Backbone bond lengths (Angstrom), bond angles and torsions (degrees), N, CA, C in turn:
res aa  C-N    CA-C-N  psi(-1)  N-CA   C-N-CA  omega(-1)  CA-C   N-CA-C  phi
1 M - - - 1.463 - - 1.523 108.68 -
2 S 1.300 118.41 128.48 1.450 121.25 -175.75 1.515 111.44 -75.69
3 R 1.336 115.52 161.75 1.455 121.10 176.13 1.519 110.25 -59.11
4 A 1.340 117.20 -39.14 1.460 120.66 -178.82 1.524 111.10 -62.97
5 A 1.338 116.41 -44.82 1.461 119.80 179.36 1.519 110.68 -64.23
6 Y 1.321 116.65 -37.68 1.468 122.17 179.03 1.525 110.08 -62.81
7 D 1.339 116.83 -47.80 1.454 120.96 -179.04 1.525 111.63 -63.59
8 N 1.336 116.99 -35.27 1.457 120.32 -177.26 1.519 112.56 -71.50
9 Q 1.320 117.95 -20.68 1.456 120.16 -175.64 1.524 113.79 -102.18
10 L 1.319 117.62 -18.28 1.454 120.20 -176.39 1.519 111.05 -125.82
11 H 1.316 115.58 132.25 1.455 121.60 172.63 1.523 107.63 -103.17
12 I 1.317 116.85 117.20 1.463 120.87 -178.49 1.522 109.20 -82.40
13 Q 1.313 115.75 118.75 1.458 121.20 -174.82 1.522 111.81 -92.31
14 D 1.334 116.99 -55.31 1.463 122.19 -177.71 1.519 109.89 -132.64
15 A 1.315 115.79 144.89 1.458 121.70 175.09 1.524 107.84 -144.49
16 F 1.339 116.53 144.87 1.464 117.53 178.26 1.524 110.65 -144.49
17 D 1.314 114.44 151.28 1.465 123.29 176.78 1.522 106.85 -162.65
18 F 1.327 116.71 149.71 1.460 118.61 179.52 1.525 112.61 -85.66
19 D 1.339 117.42 -8.12 1.460 122.34 -179.29 1.535 109.34 -88.52
20 K 1.339 116.28 114.54 1.466 120.65 -176.51 1.525 111.79 -62.90
21 N 1.326 116.94 -38.23 1.463 119.65 -179.64 1.525 111.17 -65.65
22 A 1.336 116.45 -39.63 1.466 120.33 178.54 1.525 110.55 -65.64
23 C 1.325 117.11 -39.73 1.467 120.45 178.94 1.521 110.49 -64.25
24 H 1.335 116.47 -39.52 1.463 120.00 178.82 1.529 110.57 -62.75
25 S 1.324 117.20 -46.05 1.461 120.58 178.92 1.525 110.76 -62.43
26 Y 1.329 116.42 -40.59 1.464 120.02 -179.22 1.524 110.33 -61.16
27 G 1.331 115.81 -40.57 1.457 120.11 179.95 1.515 113.36 -65.24
28 L 1.326 117.46 -28.65 1.462 120.97 177.92 1.522 111.28 -67.01
29 N 1.331 117.40 -25.75 1.464 122.30 -175.62 1.522 113.56 -104.51
30 F 1.311 117.24 -27.07 1.473 121.29 -176.99 1.525 108.66 -130.97
31 S 1.322 115.55 70.79 1.466 121.49 -172.84 1.522 113.27 -68.16
32 N 1.319 117.90 -20.48 1.468 120.22 -179.14 1.521 113.58 -86.81
33 A 1.323 116.99 -7.70 1.469 120.19 -179.75 1.528 110.62 -83.09
34 R 1.321 115.47 150.19 1.464 119.89 170.66 1.526 107.06 -83.63
35 I 1.312 115.99 114.81 1.459 121.13 -175.40 1.522 109.30 -107.92
36 H 1.322 115.64 126.99 1.460 121.47 -175.60 1.521 109.14 -118.55
37 C 1.306 117.49 118.81 1.462 121.17 176.87 1.520 107.57 -88.39
38 L 1.313 114.93 81.48 1.462 122.36 -172.10 1.520 110.67 -142.01
39 W 1.319 115.47 158.70 1.462 121.12 168.45 1.524 108.71 -75.66
40 A 1.321 116.64 160.70 1.463 120.91 -178.01 1.527 111.58 -58.00
41 H 1.340 116.74 -42.71 1.468 118.37 -177.60 1.520 111.68 -69.60
42 E 1.343 117.45 -20.93 1.462 120.88 175.10 1.529 110.40 -81.23
43 F 1.320 115.67 -38.96 1.466 119.57 -179.00 1.523 111.18 -61.86
44 V 1.330 117.52 -42.12 1.469 119.59 -176.28 1.521 111.89 -67.45
45 N 1.331 117.20 -15.26 1.471 120.66 179.71 1.521 112.67 -96.37
46 L 1.333 118.34 4.35 1.458 120.14 175.92 1.530 109.50 -62.99
47 P 1.328 117.05 143.51 1.471 119.19 -175.95 1.523 114.15 -76.34
48 H 1.346 119.30 -24.35 1.463 119.12 -173.70 1.529 111.42 -82.25
49 D 1.317 114.39 159.84 1.462 122.05 -178.35 1.527 110.56 -71.38
50 C 1.318 116.49 135.08 1.476 121.18 179.28 1.521 111.34 -125.07
51 K 1.331 117.17 28.88 1.459 120.21 -177.98 1.527 110.18 -66.11
52 V 1.335 116.09 132.53 1.463 121.66 -177.88 1.526 110.08 -137.16
53 D 1.325 116.24 164.94 1.461 121.51 174.12 1.527 110.79 -80.22
54 I 1.351 115.52 -43.02 1.464 121.90 -177.22 1.521 108.63 -129.60
55 A 1.310 116.91 134.30 1.464 121.73 174.90 1.523 108.38 -120.36
56 H 1.320 116.47 135.61 1.461 120.45 173.00 1.519 109.13 -112.56
57 L 1.326 115.94 135.92 1.461 122.20 -179.99 1.522 109.92 -126.18
58 S 1.317 115.95 133.80 1.468 121.57 173.07 1.526 107.48 -132.84
59 P 1.340 118.00 80.16 1.460 120.17 -179.99 1.526 110.41 -61.51
60 P 1.348 117.79 153.50 1.471 120.61 178.75 1.525 111.19 -50.33
61 C 1.335 115.90 135.64 1.467 119.56 -172.02 1.529 113.90 -115.02
62 K 1.331 118.20 -6.78 1.466 120.58 -172.93 1.522 112.25 -55.89
63 F 1.331 117.07 -39.43 1.458 121.75 -177.22 1.524 111.67 -61.25
64 F 1.353 116.80 -29.57 1.463 121.23 -175.18 1.524 113.64 -97.18
65 S 1.326 116.42 -2.31 1.457 120.24 -178.32 1.521 111.07 -69.37
66 D 1.341 116.51 146.01 1.458 120.86 176.12 1.523 111.49 -63.55
67 A 1.341 116.27 -23.08 1.459 120.29 178.93 1.523 112.09 -76.97
68 H 1.330 116.68 -11.13 1.466 121.42 -179.50 1.533 108.02 -88.72
69 T 1.314 116.47 94.86 1.471 120.91 -172.96 1.524 114.13 -106.77
70 K 1.334 117.70 -7.75 1.456 120.07 177.45 1.520 109.18 -145.45
71 A 1.320 115.79 157.91 1.456 120.99 -176.80 1.521 110.82 -58.14
72 G 1.336 115.96 139.61 1.458 121.93 179.54 1.516 111.12 -121.42
73 K 1.336 115.17 163.15 1.466 119.49 -176.10 1.530 112.60 -68.74
74 D 1.351 117.58 -20.68 1.460 120.62 -177.61 1.530 113.04 -100.67
75 D 1.338 117.60 6.80 1.465 120.01 -176.24 1.525 111.78 -58.21
76 E 1.314 116.66 -48.78 1.466 120.16 -177.40 1.521 110.63 -64.17
77 M 1.332 116.25 -40.27 1.459 120.84 179.05 1.529 110.65 -62.99
78 N 1.344 116.58 -43.26 1.458 120.35 -175.72 1.523 113.00 -70.49
79 T 1.314 117.33 -32.68 1.464 119.50 179.95 1.529 112.41 -87.00
80 A 1.334 117.68 -22.26 1.469 120.69 -178.53 1.526 111.74 -63.89
81 S 1.329 116.47 -30.66 1.467 119.37 -178.07 1.523 111.94 -63.54
82 W 1.328 116.68 -22.99 1.461 119.76 -179.65 1.527 111.98 -64.70
83 T 1.321 117.04 -25.69 1.462 120.11 -178.56 1.524 112.01 -67.69
84 A 1.338 117.33 -15.64 1.469 120.27 -178.17 1.525 112.69 -92.69
85 L 1.339 118.27 -2.63 1.463 120.22 -173.85 1.534 112.21 -60.99
86 G 1.322 116.46 -42.56 1.461 119.61 179.03 1.522 111.55 -62.62
87 E 1.327 116.88 -41.27 1.463 120.88 178.53 1.523 111.63 -66.95
88 L 1.336 116.41 -33.18 1.459 119.53 176.29 1.527 111.12 -63.45
89 L 1.338 116.72 -39.82 1.457 120.19 177.31 1.524 111.04 -63.18
90 M 1.322 116.37 -40.51 1.461 120.39 -178.69 1.527 111.05 -69.87
91 K 1.322 117.04 -35.43 1.459 119.67 -177.89 1.520 111.87 -75.32
92 S 1.340 117.45 -41.74 1.465 120.42 -174.80 1.526 113.42 -90.16
93 K 1.344 116.90 -20.74 1.469 122.24 178.01 1.543 112.29 45.15
94 P 1.324 116.92 52.79 1.465 119.42 -176.83 1.522 112.80 -75.28
95 Q 1.330 115.55 152.52 1.459 119.52 170.76 1.531 110.00 -74.36
96 V 1.340 115.24 -38.59 1.461 121.13 -178.70 1.524 109.02 -137.34
97 V 1.330 115.38 143.58 1.462 122.19 176.44 1.522 108.56 -122.78
98 T 1.315 116.67 135.90 1.463 120.86 168.36 1.519 107.32 -113.10
99 L 1.316 115.52 146.81 1.470 120.26 -178.66 1.514 108.87 -142.61
100 E 1.332 116.26 139.91 1.463 122.01 179.35 1.515 109.18 -125.23
101 Q 1.326 115.19 141.79 1.465 120.33 -177.82 1.532 108.88 -154.76
102 T 1.319 117.01 155.59 1.451 120.50 176.82 1.523 110.82 -62.49
103 Y 1.324 115.86 147.37 1.466 119.57 -177.79 1.523 111.73 -66.76
104 G 1.347 117.56 -13.74 1.458 120.57 -179.75 1.517 113.72 -61.38
105 I 1.340 116.90 -22.30 1.463 119.37 179.91 1.527 111.49 -67.77
106 L 1.340 117.34 -14.15 1.458 120.80 177.89 1.526 112.52 -80.58
107 R 1.336 117.37 -8.63 1.460 120.71 179.22 1.530 109.94 -66.35
108 A 1.314 115.18 151.52 1.471 120.93 -175.99 1.521 111.67 -58.44
109 R 1.339 117.08 -33.93 1.471 119.38 -176.57 1.526 112.31 -69.04
110 H 1.336 117.23 -15.27 1.461 120.28 179.28 1.529 111.91 -109.76
111 E 1.317 116.79 16.82 1.464 120.38 -175.56 1.526 112.14 -56.37
112 G 1.332 116.13 -38.11 1.460 119.91 -178.97 1.520 112.13 -62.61
113 Y 1.342 116.50 -39.80 1.460 120.31 179.24 1.525 110.88 -68.03
114 L 1.337 116.73 -41.73 1.456 119.83 179.63 1.524 110.90 -62.98
115 N 1.316 116.60 -44.56 1.461 120.37 179.36 1.531 111.19 -63.30
116 A 1.340 115.96 -38.97 1.463 119.82 179.30 1.525 110.49 -65.89
117 L 1.332 116.09 -37.97 1.463 120.09 178.88 1.525 110.67 -63.87
118 I 1.308 116.54 -45.60 1.471 120.13 179.00 1.526 110.50 -62.55
119 Q 1.335 115.64 -39.42 1.467 119.54 -178.42 1.527 112.28 -66.83
120 V 1.329 117.27 -29.86 1.468 119.60 176.28 1.525 109.58 -55.41
121 F 1.318 116.08 -44.14 1.463 119.87 -178.54 1.526 111.99 -75.22
122 T 1.316 117.26 -48.01 1.468 119.30 -176.76 1.524 112.17 -65.45
123 S 1.321 117.40 -31.20 1.469 120.05 179.10 1.524 111.94 -69.25
124 H 1.328 116.43 -18.98 1.466 120.68 175.80 1.535 111.10 -101.11
125 G 1.323 116.79 13.03 1.450 121.26 175.59 1.511 115.13 82.25
126 F 1.334 117.82 10.66 1.460 121.19 -179.58 1.527 110.96 -80.00
127 S 1.324 115.39 142.63 1.462 120.94 166.07 1.522 107.07 -85.98
128 I 1.318 117.12 151.45 1.461 118.71 -174.89 1.525 110.71 -148.43
129 R 1.321 115.16 144.38 1.459 121.99 170.21 1.518 107.70 -136.93
130 W 1.319 115.62 151.45 1.459 119.38 178.73 1.511 109.71 -140.89
131 H 1.334 113.41 156.87 1.465 118.46 -176.08 1.522 108.45 -155.53
132 L 1.326 115.86 141.34 1.450 121.56 174.84 1.526 107.60 -86.23
133 L 1.328 116.06 112.36 1.455 120.69 -176.82 1.525 110.81 -100.85
134 N 1.323 115.51 136.05 1.462 120.87 167.91 1.524 105.33 -90.43
135 C 1.319 116.40 109.73 1.463 120.21 -173.41 1.521 112.83 -61.40
136 A 1.331 117.34 -22.46 1.463 120.20 176.79 1.524 111.05 -62.48
137 D 1.332 117.26 -25.56 1.462 121.06 179.54 1.523 112.70 -73.48
138 Y 1.340 116.18 -3.25 1.468 120.99 178.84 1.525 110.86 -120.75
139 G 1.317 116.46 20.05 1.456 121.07 173.47 1.512 115.48 97.99
140 L 1.340 118.14 0.35 1.452 119.93 179.99 1.532 109.72 -76.47
141 P 1.326 118.60 129.94 1.471 120.51 -178.70 1.522 112.23 -81.96
142 Q 1.306 115.73 49.62 1.464 121.26 -171.63 1.529 109.66 -157.07
143 M 1.325 116.99 142.18 1.455 120.62 173.74 1.526 107.37 -82.91
144 R 1.314 116.08 102.82 1.462 121.04 -174.36 1.524 108.39 -140.60
145 L 1.327 117.08 111.43 1.464 122.25 178.16 1.530 108.53 -97.78
146 R 1.314 116.40 129.23 1.454 120.69 179.85 1.526 110.46 -141.05
147 L 1.325 115.08 142.17 1.458 120.98 174.24 1.520 108.74 -83.74
148 F 1.327 116.10 125.58 1.461 121.14 175.17 1.527 108.54 -117.00
149 M 1.319 115.52 143.13 1.459 122.06 175.64 1.521 109.37 -124.82
150 I 1.316 116.17 144.54 1.461 122.76 170.85 1.517 107.16 -126.64
151 A 1.316 116.67 127.90 1.467 121.48 -179.18 1.526 109.23 -130.60
152 S 1.323 116.80 142.79 1.466 120.91 179.53 1.517 109.91 -124.57
153 C 1.317 115.26 145.48 1.459 121.04 -176.91 1.528 110.68 -71.61
154 P 1.320 117.72 165.88 1.470 120.77 -179.39 1.528 112.18 -53.78
155 G 1.320 115.77 129.15 1.460 121.54 178.36 1.514 114.57 88.95
156 E 1.333 117.14 -6.84 1.465 120.98 -179.24 1.525 109.11 -102.57
157 P 1.344 118.97 129.88 1.468 120.47 177.47 1.521 110.79 -59.09
158 L 1.324 115.93 149.49 1.459 121.48 -178.07 1.531 109.20 -88.37
159 P 1.345 118.16 113.64 1.468 120.33 -179.19 1.523 111.80 -63.08
160 P 1.326 116.84 151.93 1.472 120.90 178.71 1.523 110.76 -85.55
161 F 1.315 116.06 164.80 1.453 120.25 169.68 1.529 108.60 -76.76
162 P 1.308 117.24 148.56 1.471 118.67 178.14 1.514 110.53 -69.45
163 P 1.316 118.07 144.69 1.472 120.18 176.95 1.523 109.74 -69.86
164 P 1.323 117.95 151.07 1.470 120.66 177.24 1.521 111.33 -58.34
165 T 1.317 115.38 149.14 1.459 121.16 177.56 1.527 111.86 -109.93
166 H 1.347 116.73 -17.63 1.450 122.57 -176.90 1.529 109.79 -129.36
167 S 1.319 115.73 161.23 1.464 119.75 -176.83 1.527 110.41 -153.89
168 S 1.327 114.81 154.53 1.464 120.08 173.46 1.528 110.73 -77.33
169 S 1.353 116.26 -13.25 1.472 121.41 179.53 1.526 109.65 -127.48
170 P 1.325 117.41 68.26 1.474 119.79 -175.84 1.516 113.81 -61.87
171 A 1.329 117.50 -29.96 1.467 120.34 -177.89 1.516 111.53 -65.89
172 T 1.321 117.32 -33.00 1.465 120.77 -177.64 1.527 112.73 -94.90
173 T 1.328 117.24 -24.22 1.463 120.05 -176.92 1.520 112.94 -97.78
174 G 1.319 116.67 -22.02 1.455 120.04 -176.31 1.516 113.00 79.38
175 L 1.337 117.01 5.08 1.459 121.43 179.27 1.527 110.18 -91.64
176 L 1.313 115.82 171.34 1.457 120.58 175.96 1.525 109.88 -68.93
177 P 1.312 118.38 151.16 1.470 119.39 176.17 1.519 110.71 -70.61
178 W 1.317 116.30 154.98 1.456 119.91 174.46 1.525 109.97 -51.91
179 T 1.311 116.25 143.51 1.464 121.82 178.07 1.523 109.20 -78.73
180 T 1.300 117.47 124.33 1.459 121.11 -177.21 1.525 111.52 -86.59
181 I 1.325 115.16 167.11 1.462 120.96 177.26 1.520 110.26 -57.44
182 S 1.328 116.59 -49.05 1.463 120.62 -177.62 1.524 111.98 -60.01
183 T 1.324 116.87 -43.51 1.464 120.70 179.96 1.522 110.74 -61.03
184 A 1.325 116.43 -43.50 1.465 120.36 -178.83 1.520 111.97 -66.02
185 L 1.324 116.69 -44.40 1.463 119.98 -175.04 1.525 112.63 -67.07
186 T 1.330 117.07 -25.24 1.471 119.32 179.60 1.525 112.29 -71.78
187 T 1.334 118.37 -9.64 1.470 121.00 -179.97 1.520 112.06 -85.84
188 I 1.331 118.08 -5.37 1.463 121.38 -176.56 1.523 109.85 -81.95
189 P 1.332 118.25 120.23 1.472 120.13 176.96 1.526 110.78 -64.17
190 A 1.306 116.01 150.07 1.465 120.35 -177.97 1.519 112.33 -61.19
191 N 1.345 116.51 -30.64 1.464 120.33 -177.94 1.521 112.92 -99.94
192 A 1.340 117.43 20.35 1.464 120.94 -177.57 1.530 110.92 -62.90
193 S 1.311 115.99 144.75 1.467 120.33 177.02 1.525 109.77 -68.48
194 H 1.307 116.20 155.18 1.474 123.07 179.57 1.527 111.90 59.63
195 H 1.326 115.16 28.05 1.463 119.79 -179.70 1.530 108.75 -129.08
196 D 1.320 115.31 84.84 1.461 122.19 -177.94 1.526 109.33 -127.69
197 P 1.338 117.24 78.66 1.469 120.32 -176.82 1.523 113.82 -53.58
198 H 1.336 116.80 -33.50 1.462 119.66 -177.17 1.525 112.65 -69.67
199 L 1.342 116.65 -14.70 1.460 120.41 178.11 1.529 112.33 -97.20
200 S 1.334 117.51 -4.72 1.466 121.37 -178.37 1.528 110.59 -72.53
201 T 1.327 115.18 151.64 1.460 120.44 177.34 1.523 110.31 -61.25
202 I 1.324 116.57 132.33 1.466 121.62 -178.90 1.528 109.98 -74.97
203 R 1.326 116.38 137.67 1.462 122.43 177.97 1.536 108.94 -128.44
204 A 1.295 115.44 166.36 1.463 120.41 176.53 1.524 108.39 -144.47
205 V 1.344 115.11 79.23 1.460 121.90 179.76 1.523 107.96 -128.77
206 P 1.328 118.47 161.89 1.469 120.56 179.95 1.526 111.25 -59.49
207 P 1.318 118.50 141.00 1.468 121.70 176.15 1.534 110.44 -60.42
208 Q 1.346 115.11 154.05 1.458 120.77 -179.84 1.525 109.94 -118.60
209 S 1.311 115.26 157.43 1.461 120.16 173.56 1.521 109.34 -75.78
210 G 1.324 115.89 139.59 1.462 120.11 176.70 1.501 113.51 -90.50
211 D 1.343 117.30 -0.14 1.465 121.46 -179.10 1.525 110.88 -87.16
212 Q 1.294 115.61 51.90 1.463 121.69 -178.57 1.521 109.09 -156.69
213 L 1.337 115.17 173.53 1.462 120.69 174.97 1.526 110.06 -84.71
214 A 1.309 115.88 150.32 1.456 120.50 171.63 1.526 108.91 -73.56
215 R 1.314 116.39 155.67 1.463 119.78 171.43 1.524 108.96 -71.35
216 T 1.323 116.27 167.19 1.459 120.44 -179.20 1.521 110.54 -57.52
217 I 1.319 115.31 127.80 1.463 121.21 179.84 1.527 108.88 -85.78
218 T 1.314 115.52 126.47 1.461 122.07 -179.49 1.530 109.32 -106.66
219 C 1.333 115.27 -178.32 1.469 119.91 -179.14 1.524 112.40 -63.51
220 G 1.320 117.02 -23.45 1.453 120.73 177.59 1.506 113.35 -102.45
221 G 1.331 116.52 6.20 1.456 121.14 -179.70 1.513 114.18 96.88
222 G 1.330 117.40 -15.20 1.462 120.12 177.83 1.516 113.69 75.72
223 G 1.333 117.27 18.16 1.463 120.11 178.23 1.513 114.06 68.61
224 Q 1.333 117.41 22.75 1.458 120.45 -177.05 1.527 111.26 -89.74
225 V 1.323 114.94 140.45 1.455 122.85 -177.09 1.524 109.07 -114.56
226 H 1.314 116.45 149.15 1.467 121.74 178.09 1.522 110.81 -53.61
227 L 1.326 115.63 150.14 1.457 121.07 -176.77 1.529 112.84 -53.72
228 S 1.311 116.92 -30.20 1.461 120.43 -179.39 1.523 112.30 -68.40
229 G 1.335 116.46 -21.44 1.462 121.04 -176.54 1.505 113.69 79.29
230 T 1.334 117.73 1.57 1.465 120.89 -174.41 1.524 114.26 -98.92
231 R 1.336 117.48 -13.22 1.467 119.73 -175.87 1.522 110.81 -158.95
232 D 1.328 115.07 168.82 1.461 120.66 171.82 1.531 109.65 -75.16
233 Y 1.312 116.04 161.44 1.454 120.10 170.87 1.533 109.26 -68.17
234 T 1.317 116.32 149.93 1.459 120.36 170.74 1.530 108.38 -77.50
235 N 1.331 116.47 165.17 1.462 119.26 177.28 1.524 111.18 -61.96
236 R 1.346 117.36 -34.18 1.460 119.24 178.19 1.522 111.04 -66.54
237 E 1.317 116.58 -37.48 1.464 119.42 177.71 1.529 110.46 -67.21
238 F 1.337 117.21 -41.64 1.463 119.66 175.58 1.527 110.04 -60.61
239 A 1.333 116.67 -43.53 1.465 120.44 -179.51 1.528 111.21 -61.84
240 T 1.318 116.56 -41.63 1.460 120.61 179.04 1.525 111.13 -63.85
241 L 1.328 116.50 -41.16 1.463 120.30 178.92 1.529 111.95 -69.11
242 N 1.341 116.07 -17.01 1.466 118.76 176.28 1.530 111.72 -105.60
243 G 1.338 116.27 20.89 1.459 119.75 168.58 1.504 117.07 87.65
244 F 1.349 119.22 10.49 1.460 121.24 176.91 1.525 109.51 -85.98
245 G 1.319 116.28 140.44 1.450 120.82 174.73 1.521 111.00 -78.12
246 P 1.333 117.78 162.70 1.463 120.88 -177.52 1.517 113.71 -65.51
247 E 1.334 117.16 -16.28 1.462 120.43 -179.27 1.537 112.64 -80.79
248 H 1.328 116.63 -13.89 1.463 119.57 -176.08 1.523 110.19 -75.13
249 E 1.336 115.61 131.02 1.456 120.70 -177.10 1.530 111.45 -104.50
250 F 1.319 114.77 153.21 1.462 121.88 175.01 1.523 108.37 -128.11
251 G 1.328 115.28 150.79 1.451 119.58 175.07 1.521 110.78 -71.16
252 R 1.314 116.62 179.80 1.459 120.77 -175.18 1.524 112.03 -75.45
253 K 1.335 117.28 -19.72 1.454 120.23 -175.69 1.537 111.14 -119.39
254 G 1.326 115.28 141.37 1.460 121.09 169.93 1.511 116.18 75.65
255 A 1.338 118.46 18.06 1.467 119.96 -175.53 1.521 112.13 -61.83
256 K 1.336 117.46 -45.73 1.463 119.51 -175.72 1.534 111.07 -63.76
257 K 1.324 116.86 -38.76 1.464 120.92 177.96 1.528 110.09 -64.10
258 Q 1.320 116.97 -42.85 1.462 120.82 -179.88 1.532 111.07 -64.14
259 I 1.324 116.33 -39.63 1.463 120.48 -179.97 1.526 110.25 -63.81
260 G 1.346 116.72 -46.72 1.458 120.32 -178.62 1.507 113.54 -66.80
261 N 1.346 117.00 -29.86 1.463 121.56 -179.19 1.521 113.07 -81.53
262 A 1.319 117.28 -18.26 1.463 121.31 -167.57 1.519 113.63 -73.41
263 V 1.321 114.87 148.98 1.465 120.35 162.71 1.530 105.30 -69.97
264 P 1.326 119.51 122.76 1.467 119.59 179.88 1.528 110.26 -53.55
265 P 1.330 118.13 119.18 1.470 119.98 -175.73 1.521 114.39 -53.49
266 I 1.326 116.98 -35.88 1.460 119.76 -178.69 1.530 111.03 -65.64
267 V 1.345 116.84 -30.48 1.465 121.25 178.84 1.533 109.94 -83.95
268 G 1.332 115.98 -43.14 1.462 119.65 177.62 1.517 111.83 -59.36
269 A 1.332 116.29 -38.49 1.459 119.91 179.32 1.529 111.21 -65.21
270 G 1.334 116.19 -35.67 1.457 119.26 177.97 1.516 112.30 -66.49
271 V 1.337 116.62 -44.75 1.470 121.06 179.71 1.521 110.15 -65.85
272 L 1.327 116.84 -47.51 1.462 119.99 -179.19 1.530 111.01 -67.81
273 G 1.327 116.81 -33.61 1.457 119.39 176.81 1.517 111.97 -61.64
274 S 1.339 116.32 -38.90 1.458 120.56 177.58 1.528 110.73 -65.39
275 V 1.347 116.14 -37.90 1.468 120.77 177.93 1.527 110.52 -65.95
276 V 1.324 116.18 -46.32 1.463 120.77 179.83 1.521 110.60 -59.57
277 D 1.316 117.74 -45.28 1.465 121.17 179.74 1.529 111.14 -60.97
278 A 1.337 116.10 -40.42 1.469 120.22 179.99 1.528 111.00 -65.61
279 L 1.338 116.84 -42.04 1.460 120.36 179.91 1.528 111.33 -66.87
280 K 1.320 116.50 -40.82 1.469 119.71 177.71 1.526 111.25 -61.26
281 K 1.316 115.35 -44.52 1.466 119.69 -179.58 1.525 110.96 -64.02
282 E 1.310 116.80 -43.10 1.468 121.19 -178.21 1.515 111.60 -64.78
283 H 1.322 117.22 -37.47 1.466 120.51 -174.15 1.527 113.10 -104.49
284 G 1.332 116.24 8.01 1.460 119.29 175.53 1.509 113.07 64.47
285 I 1.324 117.08 40.26 1.466 121.08 -177.01 1.526 109.56 -104.90
286 S 1.316 116.79 138.95 1.456 121.93 172.47 1.518 107.92 -121.45
287 G 1.322 116.82 155.50 1.455 120.42 -177.20 1.504 111.14 78.45
288 E 1.340 116.34 -151.55 1.473 119.74 -175.73 1.522 110.53 -74.90
């Protein structure tokens, strides 16, 4: 589902994040949304109504990442936001909720957190399903595994996950082939913002083939170097490899962190598109 189709079907009412740079970038792209630079427990205490049809949640995931091997100074901060999830459901009263999280939460050592997350929804009468998605199966030119959840409020049918659109075996599946690094990078306009190769850090490593997926992009880029081996990727190239279209803007600060933290838009649009289609069918709605 394209970004344009996604924008035409959903009106974003409220958005919040505690990162000021992320909020600034969000405002550059969704100027009609009410954007709140707040923690979750602060957002739920806002006096105005935040009732929505669909709510998306992406709680901080660093604590659950496989790369997180020792205690960090932000662990308590990152896990504390989870305590507000139930209040968020009560404040927004959504028909459907989508949630994205790192696949590391499925590890046995985090079983308690996963069970608590599921209980947040079931204790409020929500039905829920979850699935580990390989984002490459939805057109992302990157090997990125993420846990997605879809939950529906009492009396609302539970929307399905969208079927994959791409495959590593297109000849046998009939799907499109995985999108390669080279294919993705050719979509970047020469005058794209945040695309200044001459300002990138110089490297000297062997060139790589572009006929493959990128490794998982992290907040620091994941140590990935441009296919030429001569420089780092630009922020626009990182954004493209994480599913952002060339029209998406970023503020002057924190772009790489925002890109690595983001739900890949191409994948989020697919999941939300499936939810929108289910809601339209259930309520007999056509058009927007």
